[in-house]
N, C-alpha and C positions, 0 to 999 in steps of 0.2 A: 305537744302541740305549741306552736308559737304563733301570735300577731305582731305584726309591723305593719307602719303606716305612714307616709312622710306627706306634710302638706306645703306649698310654696303662697303663702300669706302676704298681701301687701299690705303696707306698716299701716294700715287704721286700727283704730279702737274697737272698730266691730268687728275684728280679727280675733282677740283675745277670749272672746265669750264663743266662739265655732271651735276655734283649739280645744276648750276649754270641757264643753258639750262634746267633741268627738271621743276625747278620753277618758269621760265620765261613764258614755254608753258604752264604749269597748270595754271598760273595767266590769260595770255591772253586767254586760250581755255572756264575760267570762268565767263571773262570779267572785270576780274580788271583794276581798274584806271591805264595806262603806267606808269605816274611817282609814283605811290606806290609801284608798278613791279621793277620799276629799282632801286628803293631804296631799297628797301630788297632784290633785287639781289646783290648790291654793299656790302650787309652787312654779306650777306650769304657767299660770294666771302673771303671777310675777316675773319671768322670763319672758313670757310674751312682750308685757306691758314694755319692760324696758326694750327689748328691741322696737317696738313701736315708736318711743319715745328717742331711743339713743342710735338704733342701727341704720343708718343713713350718713355720709359726711355732713359737717358741721355745715359746709359751701353750702349746699345743697338747699338747705331751709333757705339762706341768704341772697340766694341766686336771683330768684323769681324766676329764672326760666327754666324750663323742660327739666324734669328730672329723670335720669335715664330709669329704665323697667329696674335693672339688677338695686338699686338704690331705694328702690320704694318697696322693696318683698323685704319677707324673710322665711327661712325655714324648721319649720317644727316635726324631729320623728323620733318617735315614741318605740319601745321595744316591748313587748311580753314574752319573756324567755324563759321555761321553768318558773322557778321563785323567785325572780327580779322582774321589775319593770325598770328602765332606760328611758331617758329620756334626755334629747338633744335642741335647743335652739340656736340657732345661727342667724346672725345677719352679717349685713356690710359696711357697717359701720366703723371709726375708727378703731377700735378694739377697749377691752380694758385698760384704766391707768395700770403705770407699772406696780402698785403697790396693794393691788387688788388680785393681782395672778404672779406676786413673788412665791417660792418657796416652789417651782416648778407647778404653779396652777393649783396649790391649795389653799384655799379661801380667806381670804384677811380681812374679813369684814366685822363689824363691831355694831352693834344695835345704839341707835344714839337716837338725840332729840329733831335731829336734824331732817330737813325735809324732805332729802333723796340717798339712796342707798339700804333703806327698810329691806327693800326689798327681797334682795342680793342675800342679807342674813336672815329672814326669814325664810328662804329656799334650804339655807345650811341647818336651819332649827327643822327645817319637814323632810328633809332627806337624808337615805342613810350614808351615802357619799356623793359629793359636790365637785365639781371642777370649773372653773372659770381659765380659759384662755383665750389666747387671739390667733384666729388661722392664720393661714399663708398668706402674704401679701398685708391683707385688714379684716375688720372684722371681730366681731365677739362670739364667743360660743359659748353656752353654759351648758353644761351634762349633771344629769342627775341620777341618781338612782335612787331604788329601795327595794326593801324584801318586801316580799305580799305573802297576803293571809288571806285564805280563800273560806267563803263561805260552806256551808253545807252544801253536798251537791252541786260544786264548781262543775261549769262546761269543761275549764281549763283547770288543770293541777300541777303541781309540780312534778308531777313522775316522769 
């Protein structure tokens, strides 16, 4: 059995815990090990926070006029399939700087004392495989996955 869901969320801070709670609820119901669920929920929160903060054109924040609907939203998709969970967060912003997506989308992120950028580093530490890329046209895409461990008696297992 597989589970997948997709959310179209407004770029508002309140959307981040909503996505996190949905992921945690899905994993708890399926029987995923709580430590794995926690790691993925933190990584998802960081990816969503990045989309909320940076997910629209820079000019939209400064224009003072109405913001087109596609600029005010981002998308979260999660797949639990077999022994793996894959999560993708896509926005419609300016995308990642080239140094972040160098090497065909492999993360070039370092932990630092800087105010920004630690969230991307945290995602790379919590997930097994991470890809940062820019979508066609514009927009950032963060996708990451992790091998799942199951609680005894889990409803969904890697069989």
